[in-house]
ROKOLLUM-874460 format. One record per residue (C-alpha): x, y, z; residue number from 1. Coordinates in steps of 0.02 Angstrom, whole numbers, plus 50000, padded with zeros to 5 digits. Each point is the difference from the previous one (the first is absolute). Layout:
N
NODE     c1     c2     c3  resi
NODE      X      Y      Z   NUM
...
***
This chain:
702
NODE     c1     c2     c3  resi
NODE  56087  53070  55880     1
NODE  50073  49927  50166     2
NODE  50067  50116  50109     3
NODE  50154  49974  50128     4
NODE  49881  50073  50132     5
NODE  50039  50163  50093     6
NODE  49834  50085  49981     7
NODE  49831  49921  50031     8
NODE  49845  50055  49893     9
NODE  49941  50065  50165    10
NODE  50160  50112  50023    11
NODE  49984  50063  49825    12
NODE  49839  50083  50054    13
NODE  50076  50097  50135    14
NODE  49978  50186  49991    15
NODE  50153  50092  49919    16
NODE  50015  50114  50157    17
NODE  50071  49831  50082    18
NODE  50125  49984  49870    19
NODE  50046  50182  50005    20
NODE  50038  49992  50192    21
NODE  50180  50040  50026    22
NODE  50027  50107  49825    23
NODE  50102  50152  50046    24
NODE  49927  50176  49958    25
NODE  50089  50058  49845    26
NODE  50111  50145  50004    27
NODE  50029  50027  49829    28
NODE  50111  50154  49930    29
NODE  49903  50159  49951    30
NODE  49973  50013  49813    31
NODE  49901  50111  49876    32
NODE  49951  49983  49812    33
NODE  50114  50104  49887    34
NODE  49903  49920  49849    35
NODE  49834  49944  50040    36
NODE  49939  49831  49896    37
NODE  50014  50050  49818    38
NODE  49914  49877  49874    39
NODE  50108  49946  49852    40
NODE  49872  49890  49919    41
NODE  49842  49894  50032    42
NODE  50051  49816  49972    43
NODE  49909  49835  49998    44
NODE  50163  49907  50041    45
NODE  49984  49977  50178    46
NODE  50153  49902  50062    47
NODE  50184  50053  50045    48
NODE  50012  50154  49888    49
NODE  50187  49992  49981    50
NODE  50153  49887  50016    51
NODE  50010  49854  50119    52
NODE  50165  50043  50058    53
NODE  50038  50173  49945    54
NODE  49931  50161  50059    55
NODE  49928  50082  49847    56
NODE  50003  50178  50069    57
NODE  50169  50094  50008    58
NODE  50049  50169  50055    59
NODE  50072  50091  49841    60
NODE  50163  50105  50020    61
NODE  49915  50145  49914    62
NODE  49863  49993  50144    63
NODE  49842  49919  50009    64
NODE  49956  49819  49946    65
NODE  49996  49881  49857    66
NODE  49897  49843  50011    67
NODE  49936  49848  49901    68
NODE  49851  49884  50025    69
NODE  49882  49888  49911    70
NODE  49811  50023  49966    71
NODE  49852  49969  49895    72
NODE  49890  50145  49933    73
NODE  49841  49888  49998    74
NODE  49940  49812  50060    75
NODE  50036  49940  49825    76
NODE  50162  50084  49950    77
NODE  50171  49932  50020    78
NODE  50116  50040  50139    79
NODE  50125  50134  49947    80
NODE  50159  50084  50069    81
NODE  49999  50184  50033    82
NODE  50130  50129  50065    83
NODE  49951  50164  50099    84
NODE  50107  50149  50055    85
NODE  49951  50109  50153    86
NODE  50112  50149  50022    87
NODE  50062  50086  50163    88
NODE  49833  50095  50011    89
NODE  49904  49850  50000    90
NODE  49930  50026  49826    91
NODE  49964  49858  49874    92
NODE  50098  50044  49838    93
NODE  50012  49843  49919    94
NODE  49890  49842  49994    95
NODE  49993  49887  49857    96
NODE  50023  49827  49923    97
NODE  50179  49942  50014    98
NODE  50006  49884  49839    99
NODE  49895  50093  49860   100
NODE  50010  49853  49880   101
NODE  49863  49900  50086   102
NODE  49873  49953  50051   103
NODE  50084  49845  50069   104
NODE  49986  49924  50175   105
NODE  50133  50074  50110   106
NODE  50035  50019  50185   107
NODE  50101  50003  50155   108
NODE  50115  50142  49949   109
NODE  50163  50054  50090   110
NODE  50106  50153  49981   111
NODE  50174  50078  50044   112
NODE  50075  50169  49975   113
NODE  50177  50031  49947   114
NODE  50086  50103  50140   115
NODE  50099  50099  49865   116
NODE  49887  50039  49857   117
NODE  49829  49987  50083   118
NODE  49934  49882  49866   119
NODE  49880  49883  50055   120
NODE  50003  49818  49951   121
NODE  49851  49887  49995   122
NODE  49968  49807  49990   123
NODE  49840  49910  49992   124
NODE  49935  49830  49923   125
NODE  49881  50005  49859   126
NODE  49925  49882  49870   127
NODE  50102  50078  49851   128
NODE  50024  49857  49875   129
NODE  49910  49853  49925   130
NODE  50039  49869  50122   131
NODE  49909  49963  50157   132
NODE  50138  50054  50121   133
NODE  50002  50181  50060   134
NODE  50160  50100  49970   135
NODE  50103  50126  50116   136
NODE  50001  50176  49914   137
NODE  50112  50140  50034   138
NODE  50011  50187  49956   139
NODE  50096  50156  50062   140
NODE  49929  50182  50016   141
NODE  50125  50133  49998   142
NODE  49880  50131  50090   143
NODE  50048  50138  49905   144
NODE  49971  50171  50104   145
NODE  49920  49895  50136   146
NODE  49854  49937  49889   147
NODE  49975  49818  49962   148
NODE  49974  49926  49835   149
NODE  50173  50005  49903   150
NODE  50011  49818  49978   151
NODE  50149  49910  49906   152
NODE  49958  49841  49910   153
NODE  49899  49861  50077   154
NODE  50083  49829  50013   155
NODE  49957  49821  50060   156
NODE  50129  49959  50133   157
NODE  49928  49833  50051   158
NODE  49922  49903  49847   159
NODE  49908  49861  50082   160
NODE  49998  49844  50001   161
NODE  50192  49995  50058   162
NODE  50109  49855  50011   163
NODE  50113  49985  50154   164
NODE  50154  49888  49985   165
NODE  50068  49945  50158   166
NODE  50106  49846  50083   167
NODE  49825  49954  50081   168
NODE  49913  49981  49830   169
NODE  49936  50106  49861   170
NODE  49812  50078  49987   171
NODE  49938  50074  49843   172
NODE  49835  50069  50046   173
NODE  50040  50122  50139   174
NODE  49887  50159  50003   175
NODE  50089  50133  50097   176
NODE  49880  50150  50057   177
NODE  49971  50126  50137   178
NODE  50154  50105  49962   179
NODE  50101  50107  50128   180
NODE  50128  50138  49964   181
NODE  50144  50074  50083   182
NODE  50149  50110  49936   183
NODE  50173  49991  50077   184
NODE  50171  50050  49954   185
NODE  50081  49912  49854   186
NODE  50180  49928  49967   187
NODE  50002  50090  49836   188
NODE  50071  50187  50025   189
NODE  49869  50129  49972   190
NODE  49846  49878  50011   191
NODE  49870  49938  50113   192
NODE  49930  49820  50013   193
NODE  49816  49961  50005   194
NODE  49946  49828  50067   195
NODE  49830  49920  49955   196
NODE  49944  49857  50095   197
NODE  49854  49879  49951   198
NODE  49911  49862  50084   199
NODE  49960  49829  49916   200
NODE  49800  49983  49997   201
NODE  50025  49819  49937   202
NODE  49951  50003  49813   203
NODE  49972  49802  50005   204
NODE  49956  49983  50183   205
NODE  49919  50159  50077   206
NODE  50051  49932  50180   207
NODE  50184  50023  49957   208
NODE  50044  50181  50060   209
NODE  50173  49936  50052   210
NODE  50122  50097  49902   211
NODE  50063  50176  49940   212
NODE  50078  50071  49848   213
NODE  50117  50146  50004   214
NODE  50042  50108  49857   215
NODE  50117  50156  50011   216
NODE  50059  50134  49868   217
NODE  50126  50147  50017   218
NODE  49941  50175  49941   219
NODE  50042  50185  50008   220
NODE  49880  50145  49941   221
NODE  50048  49978  49818   222
NODE  49940  49814  50008   223
NODE  49829  50059  50052   224
NODE  49969  50113  49850   225
NODE  49865  49955  49883   226
NODE  50037  49865  49876   227
NODE  50127  49912  50112   228
NODE  49990  49820  50080   229
NODE  50084  49946  50158   230
NODE  50114  49839  49980   231
NODE  49948  49878  50149   232
NODE  50089  49862  50081   233
NODE  49904  49848  50083   234
NODE  50033  49902  50158   235
NODE  49906  49873  50104   236
NODE  50043  49955  50175   237
NODE  50074  49814  50006   238
NODE  49932  49943  50164   239
NODE  49827  50056  49946   240
NODE  50028  49903  49837   241
NODE  50036  49840  50112   242
NODE  49845  50035  50104   243
NODE  49888  50026  49840   244
NODE  50046  49822  49953   245
NODE  49989  49910  50179   246
NODE  49874  49860  49960   247
NODE  49954  49976  50187   248
NODE  49993  50170  50068   249
NODE  49915  50160  49934   250
NODE  50065  50168  50062   251
NODE  49893  50155  49970   252
NODE  50116  50146  50000   253
NODE  49964  50178  50013   254
NODE  50148  50124  49976   255
NODE  50023  50195  49977   256
NODE  50156  50081  49933   257
NODE  50117  50149  50052   258
NODE  50183  50040  49972   259
NODE  50132  50096  50076   260
NODE  50131  50127  49937   261
NODE  50133  49861  50007   262
NODE  49927  49897  49865   263
NODE  49912  49871  50117   264
NODE  49828  49942  49939   265
NODE  49893  49923  50137   266
NODE  49840  49893  49981   267
NODE  49914  49983  50172   268
NODE  49838  49932  50055   269
NODE  49925  49831  50055   270
NODE  49939  49837  49941   271
NODE  49868  49872  50052   272
NODE  50065  49816  49985   273
NODE  49887  49849  49989   274
NODE  49994  49825  49931   275
NODE  49943  49971  49826   276
NODE  49917  49836  50033   277
NODE  49888  50050  50154   278
NODE  50009  50193  50015   279
NODE  50100  49989  50179   280
NODE  50100  50130  50066   281
NODE  50179  49971  50003   282
NODE  50114  50071  50139   283
NODE  50146  50096  49916   284
NODE  50051  50180  50007   285
NODE  49870  50125  49939   286
NODE  50083  50163  49972   287
NODE  50122  50014  49852   288
NODE  50135  50115  49964   289
NODE  50089  49980  49822   290
NODE  50141  50113  49971   291
NODE  50099  50028  49830   292
NODE  50147  50096  50008   293
NODE  50091  50084  49838   294
NODE  49841  50092  49948   295
NODE  49890  49858  49977   296
NODE  50139  49896  49897   297
NODE  50085  49909  50141   298
NODE  49963  49838  50084   299
NODE  49839  49994  50116   300
NODE  50022  49979  50188   301
NODE  49852  49915  50080   302
NODE  49953  50042  50185   303
NODE  49852  49924  50083   304
NODE  49924  50031  50173   305
NODE  49861  49940  50107   306
NODE  49867  50131  50031   307
NODE  49942  49905  50166   308
NODE  49991  50097  50158   309
NODE  49964  49916  50170   310
NODE  49832  50007  50077   311
NODE  49906  49915  50140   312
NODE  49824  49940  50044   313
NODE  49908  50105  50117   314
NODE  49889  49909  50139   315
NODE  49823  49951  49963   316
NODE  49924  50091  50148   317
NODE  50056  50092  50164   318
NODE  50003  49833  50095   319
NODE  50040  49886  49855   320
NODE  50188  49991  49954   321
NODE  49965  49886  49847   322
NODE  50040  50092  49837   323
NODE  49859  50089  49905   324
NODE  50047  49951  49830   325
NODE  49992  49818  49966   326
NODE  50018  49857  49865   327
NODE  49870  49912  49908   328
NODE  49972  49874  50128   329
NODE  49989  50120  50135   330
NODE  50180  49997  50077   331
NODE  50079  50167  50040   332
NODE  50144  50056  49899   333
NODE  50163  50009  50092   334
NODE  50088  50170  50005   335
NODE  50144  49942  49895   336
NODE  49886  49946  49858   337
NODE  49907  50172  49986   338
NODE  50093  50136  49890   339
NODE  49964  50154  49897   340
NODE  50040  49970  49810   341
NODE  50000  50107  49848   342
NODE  49844  49965  49910   343
NODE  49879  50077  49862   344
NODE  50129  50120  49935   345
NODE  50015  49988  49813   346
NODE  49976  50183  49952   347
NODE  50121  50118  50053   348
NODE  50160  50090  49956   349
NODE  50165  50024  50094   350
NODE  50114  50151  50038   351
NODE  50162  50055  50045   352
NODE  50039  50125  50152   353
NODE  50150  50110  50020   354
NODE  50101  49861  50093   355
NODE  49996  49890  49849   356
NODE  49866  49880  50082   357
NODE  49855  49921  49896   358
NODE  49839  50011  50087   359
NODE  49868  49869  49952   360
NODE  49829  50021  50070   361
NODE  49877  49846  50031   362
NODE  49861  49938  50106   363
NODE  50050  49871  50149   364
NODE  49860  49867  50037   365
NODE  49980  49889  50156   366
NODE  50068  49820  49959   367
NODE  50017  49841  50086   368
NODE  50154  49933  49912   369
NODE  49918  49885  49882   370
NODE  49845  50076  49923   371
NODE  49962  50185  49970   372
NODE  49854  50050  50103   373
NODE  49945  50139  49880   374
NODE  49821  49927  49987   375
NODE  49984  49989  50188   376
NODE  50088  50157  50062   377
NODE  49957  50110  49856   378
NODE  50018  50155  50108   379
NODE  50169  49954  50074   380
NODE  50096  50076  49874   381
NODE  50117  50144  50037   382
NODE  50107  50110  49896   383
NODE  50187  50000  50020   384
NODE  50156  50019  49889   385
NODE  50154  49899  49965   386
NODE  50157  50099  49991   387
NODE  50149  49935  49908   388
NODE  50168  50069  50024   389
NODE  50113  49959  49854   390
NODE  50158  50054  50092   391
NODE  49973  49865  50134   392
NODE  49885  49893  49904   393
NODE  49891  50011  50158   394
NODE  49817  50006  49998   395
NODE  49882  50065  50130   396
NODE  49815  50006  50016   397
NODE  49911  50159  50080   398
NODE  49818  50032  50055   399
NODE  49928  50129  49905   400
NODE  49813  49998  50064   401
NODE  49954  49954  50133   402
NODE  50171  50011  50097   403
NODE  50069  49920  50147   404
NODE  50014  50104  50146   405
NODE  50188  50068  50014   406
NODE  49994  49938  50184   407
NODE  49948  49820  49951   408
NODE  50154  49905  50046   409
NODE  49907  49825  49984   410
NODE  49922  49994  49824   411
NODE  50114  50011  49843   412
NODE  49865  50083  49898   413
NODE  49814  50068  50015   414
NODE  49889  49872  50094   415
NODE  49810  50045  49994   416
NODE  49967  49932  50172   417
NODE  50141  50081  50087   418
NODE  50000  50187  49961   419
NODE  50028  50067  50177   420
NODE  50111  49966  50160   421
NODE  50021  49881  50074   422
NODE  50079  49908  49853   423
NODE  49979  49818  49961   424
NODE  49820  50008  50073   425
NODE  49832  50006  49911   426
NODE  49924  50164  50006   427
NODE  49832  49924  50065   428
NODE  49851  49905  49930   429
NODE  49818  50035  49949   430
NODE  49864  49868  50056   431
NODE  49889  49954  49877   432
NODE  49857  49874  49983   433
NODE  50123  49880  49920   434
NODE  50128  50024  50136   435
NODE  50148  50116  50019   436
NODE  50097  50086  49857   437
NODE  50172  50093  50022   438
NODE  49990  50186  49973   439
NODE  50110  50034  49849   440
NODE  50006  50140  49865   441
NODE  49950  49925  49835   442
NODE  50051  50083  49822   443
NODE  49932  49989  49828   444
NODE  50135  50061  49873   445
NODE  49883  49987  49852   446
NODE  49898  50129  49908   447
NODE  49860  49872  49981   448
NODE  49912  49935  50166   449
NODE  49931  49853  49926   450
NODE  50123  49844  49973   451
NODE  49859  49918  49906   452
NODE  49986  50149  49881   453
NODE  50128  49906  49892   454
NODE  49975  49815  50044   455
NODE  50160  49905  50075   456
NODE  50132  50135  49943   457
NODE  49934  50184  50059   458
NODE  50146  50015  50120   459
NODE  50124  49949  49863   460
NODE  49919  50118  49873   461
NODE  49959  50149  50098   462
NODE  50165  50024  50115   463
NODE  50095  50154  49951   464
NODE  50147  50082  50086   465
NODE  50108  50141  49944   466
NODE  50143  50091  50066   467
NODE  50098  50150  49943   468
NODE  50194  50016  49990   469
NODE  50081  50113  50111   470
NODE  50020  50184  49953   471
NODE  50155  50090  50038   472
NODE  49939  50041  50182   473
NODE  49966  49817  50032   474
NODE  49808  50021  49995   475
NODE  49900  49850  49938   476
NODE  49811  49947  49995   477
NODE  49913  49834  49995   478
NODE  49821  49989  49925   479
NODE  49883  49853  50011   480
NODE  49806  49977  50035   481
NODE  49880  49939  50125   482
NODE  49815  49969  50013   483
NODE  50007  49942  50187   484
NODE  49857  50104  50056   485
NODE  49894  49960  49857   486
NODE  50036  49826  50042   487
NODE  49941  50030  50180   488
NODE  49828  50051  49925   489
NODE  49976  49869  49866   490
NODE  50068  49847  50085   491
NODE  49970  50031  50183   492
NODE  49840  50104  49974   493
NODE  50072  50139  50124   494
NODE  49890  50158  49980   495
NODE  50141  50106  50069   496
NODE  50088  49986  49826   497
NODE  49848  50030  49897   498
NODE  50069  50163  49915   499
NODE  50146  49892  49947   500
NODE  49901  49881  49912   501
NODE  50050  50069  49834   502
NODE  50164  50072  50042   503
NODE  50166  49915  49952   504
NODE  50152  50089  50068   505
NODE  50158  50054  49930   506
NODE  50141  49983  50136   507
NODE  50157  50105  50003   508
NODE  50144  49979  50117   509
NODE  50160  50107  49983   510
NODE  50176  49997  50069   511
NODE  50115  50148  50031   512
NODE  50158  49884  50006   513
NODE  50029  49880  49862   514
NODE  49860  49874  50064   515
NODE  50081  49986  50168   516
NODE  49836  50058  50082   517
NODE  49825  50012  49933   518
NODE  49848  50108  50042   519
NODE  49827  49950  50052   520
NODE  49905  49995  49832   521
NODE  49902  50138  49923   522
NODE  49833  49943  49943   523
NODE  49922  50077  49841   524
NODE  49803  49941  49996   525
NODE  49839  50070  49954   526
NODE  49941  50013  50183   527
NODE  50144  50108  50079   528
NODE  50073  50077  49844   529
NODE  49892  50139  49926   530
NODE  50104  49997  49834   531
NODE  49947  49815  49981   532
NODE  49829  50020  50026   533
NODE  49897  49881  49902   534
NODE  50158  49895  49935   535
NODE  50046  49814  50019   536
NODE  50183  50002  49968   537
NODE  50095  49849  49941   538
NODE  50167  49946  49931   539
NODE  50090  50147  50064   540
NODE  50179  50043  49939   541
NODE  50122  50121  50089   542
NODE  50128  50105  49902   543
NODE  50170  49936  50009   544
NODE  50058  50125  50116   545
NODE  49951  50141  50113   546
NODE  50015  50180  49944   547
NODE  50100  50088  50153   548
NODE  49916  50170  50028   549
NODE  50084  50055  50154   550
NODE  49984  50000  50196   551
NODE  49865  50047  50116   552
NODE  50046  50003  50194   553
NODE  50157  49885  49961   554
NODE  49888  49878  49904   555
NODE  50042  49963  49808   556
NODE  49856  50030  49893   557
NODE  49969  49923  49825   558
NODE  49874  49961  49861   559
NODE  49944  49835  49951   560
NODE  49910  49957  49840   561
NODE  49867  49866  49989   562
NODE  49920  49913  49852   563
NODE  49842  49896  50032   564
NODE  49840  49936  49932   565
NODE  49834  50072  50066   566
NODE  49896  49830  49976   567
NODE  49809  50016  49980   568
NODE  49983  49812  50029   569
NODE  50114  49967  50142   570
NODE  50056  49841  49917   571
NODE  50106  49954  49853   572
NODE  49861  49957  49877   573
NODE  50136  49953  49866   574
NODE  50081  49864  50101   575
NODE  49951  49824  49974   576
NODE  49880  49915  50038   577
NODE  49892  50142  49923   578
NODE  49846  49972  50110   579
NODE  49948  50188  50006   580
NODE  49858  50049  49882   581
NODE  50056  50176  49981   582
NODE  50163  50110  50004   583
NODE  49968  50175  50053   584
NODE  50185  50044  49969   585
NODE  50089  50145  50101   586
NODE  50116  50128  49971   587
NODE  50192  50009  49997   588
NODE  50045  50131  50126   589
NODE  50164  50106  50050   590
NODE  50023  50093  50164   591
NODE  50142  50074  50095   592
NODE  50015  50013  50198   593
NODE  50127  50121  50099   594
NODE  50053  49894  50151   595
NODE  50082  50058  50155   596
NODE  50121  49872  50047   597
NODE  50030  49930  50177   598
NODE  50165  50016  50081   599
NODE  50110  49847  49995   600
NODE  49978  49884  50142   601
NODE  50088  49838  50057   602
NODE  49848  49887  49967   603
NODE  50010  49818  50036   604
NODE  50152  49905  49944   605
NODE  49991  49904  49835   606
NODE  50009  49806  49999   607
NODE  50161  49945  49929   608
NODE  49971  49856  49879   609
NODE  50142  49869  49998   610
NODE  50052  49933  49829   611
NODE  49915  49834  49983   612
NODE  50092  49830  49992   613
NODE  50073  49942  49840   614
NODE  49920  49827  50018   615
NODE  49829  50049  49989   616
NODE  49898  49839  49971   617
NODE  49966  49834  49920   618
NODE  49855  49939  49904   619
NODE  49899  49875  50028   620
NODE  50033  49969  50182   621
NODE  49962  49875  50058   622
NODE  50064  49916  49842   623
NODE  49979  49829  49941   624
NODE  50114  49976  49847   625
NODE  50109  50154  49991   626
NODE  49997  50179  50072   627
NODE  50071  50165  49917   628
NODE  50108  50109  50104   629
NODE  49991  50195  49968   630
NODE  50148  50107  50038   631
NODE  50017  50191  49969   632
NODE  50172  50055  50014   633
NODE  50038  50196  50012   634
NODE  50172  49960  49906   635
NODE  50094  49870  49898   636
NODE  50104  49896  50130   637
NODE  50058  49825  50047   638
NODE  49872  49899  50104   639
NODE  49974  49832  50066   640
NODE  49817  49916  50014   641
NODE  49991  49857  50100   642
NODE  49860  49883  50057   643
NODE  50009  49928  50183   644
NODE  49892  49874  50107   645
NODE  49938  50025  50171   646
NODE  50159  49939  50070   647
NODE  50096  50144  49921   648
NODE  50085  49858  49876   649
NODE  50041  50054  49826   650
NODE  49877  49920  49883   651
NODE  50046  50082  49827   652
NODE  50088  50146  49942   653
NODE  49876  50082  49860   654
NODE  50142  50131  49939   655
NODE  50167  50073  50052   656
NODE  50067  50128  49881   657
NODE  49966  50163  49934   658
NODE  49822  50065  49986   659
NODE  49924  50149  49903   660
NODE  49922  50157  50077   661
NODE  49812  49995  50000   662
NODE  49876  49858  50015   663
NODE  50061  49819  49966   664
NODE  49916  49831  50019   665
NODE  50067  49827  50061   666
NODE  49908  49848  49999   667
NODE  50011  49856  50134   668
NODE  49940  49843  49936   669
NODE  49993  49915  50175   670
NODE  50153  49895  49972   671
NODE  50165  50001  50104   672
NODE  50179  50018  49942   673
NODE  49989  49822  49940   674
NODE  49842  50019  49899   675
NODE  49896  49900  50121   676
NODE  49829  50073  50035   677
NODE  49990  50059  50187   678
NODE  49865  49959  50117   679
NODE  49846  50110  50049   680
NODE  50039  50128  50134   681
NODE  50075  50167  50033   682
NODE  50155  50066  49921   683
NODE  50089  50162  49994   684
NODE  50079  50098  49859   685
NODE  50139  50112  50047   686
NODE  50076  50143  49891   687
NODE  50173  50063  50046   688
NODE  50065  50159  49925   689
NODE  50128  50136  50043   690
NODE  50006  49955  50178   691
NODE  49818  49973  50013   692
NODE  49889  49857  50010   693
NODE  49813  49975  49986   694
NODE  49898  49855  50052   695
NODE  49820  49932  49930   696
NODE  49895  49852  50038   697
NODE  49949  49882  49875   698
NODE  49878  49859  50030   699
NODE  49987  49841  49890   700
NODE  49838  49887  49986   701
NODE  49986  49844  49912   702
***
């Protein structure tokens, strides 16, 4: 693989202590275990033990927790779905197969709890019938007397393959898997509405993970009694249907779901966009917000934002003001070319706070504006969150860990080589045999230290970010994983980290104030945490909320439940390519912490992200015969779309009239208003709408 430079082989051999310079000493909140790690089962399925986009561990209204997970009881057995119940005393009082009609291959379960009856609703995918496609199954547990196991009738909600009919085209072989569940209010008096969101795995084309399928049903307690089946309504998202049929551009979309009490459904997340022909990144907004009013039955509103945050190029050495980060031909990047951009964030959930805002956790990676430098700057990835306010339709991005100093009035967000005043100046350099390297704090927010452990896609497969909703006191928690110190030992041969060579870490940051400020992270690992001795925790999930327990010296305290996998291999053996000779398995675990939350603090100001332009791109550019212009309008409205030459003269009016909300495409065939072919050169397309205008440059070559 050709790298875009950045680090030479010599620099890769620098001791990890150099990379660690400038790392702030952690000051995590105090905590204690209220339930030491409890084994639920021994399993030989050692990857992502719950839902991709839900948290499969919920606080139950009667106290304690209900959870769901998948596992395999032996190396040769099928992966099955389980449920478990831990009561308020931390005792395991129920743990069994969720579907007792197997054995079928099952996986990736999600759950939701009815806030009125306390019934528990489950969804998972399963090889249930005779065709090759998997189905999504559903069942409700009435949870009588606080004990699980009172199931109503099992039903297939998504009977794959599914045909999607849309103006963009029809597809007959869609396979929707990986379900999420949320419960909200219903327009039907006396009922609640459950939403089940599934994702397209691409039945004919496994690379086509670009669509979702929404099902919803209304219910009350009587509807969940044994023998009853819910009646489901199905929706797709028109813009996603259009993207799915784009012959030139592929968009790999990751969306999680939540809903509010006003009947709004939100699908929020991110997308990676690249050309189908040559697999090159396409510059377009990459943070997605889809909003559907009227309890999921209304029109979809499509809001999209760029995740880009500005950065700069640190000097190469104390007396060398050329930029340290360079292009393939050795030229320093300009400051304006370097940014932080969301990347490697495909497994996450979203949550609501008490102010009605939606929180979306993600990793931000160092980026040169053209090519993602994930292969060169593997350790320049930092945890942040995007916060969307539905009331203002404003999106803000906030550091979670590490955080920019509150006194830093120069940088928009955390810059790893500028962590102490004076701001806008490098923190220093370390001299090596290969020259100087700026001192900077690195991170490795993955449970596995070795990026070659799953060749080519470890960071895609092994990112895992979870956030709780705010409880009544505004308390929240964010959970992720790190193996940075293990990486110091294995990659940089630093003996100072020998104790951490087999120590993946669970990281927990907490907020006392609806995510307005976040604490330094707690680290749970086998070296520093006696309760975790001998463990290698992976695939961690936080409970859906923190349980408030009172105050200590003015600080709120709360309990946080955790579900994780104690892996004996420290690798996901079941993932392709299956290059490992044996699978030692591990244990599905539950634990609970009591945490003393910090007091609210001002923290650094979040970065406001403007709405992106509606005139987003054209492809191809440069073009020879024709080019396609892409518009994404926030509402249906009258527009004018005109082509101009370098002198500002009108060449052609492509469109003048009413345009529909969402993405619309217009083709320019390189002709003027009289139908004559225009010469090679620079042209401009101008969009005029509602008192606003946007202009984009085009280039024709013959």
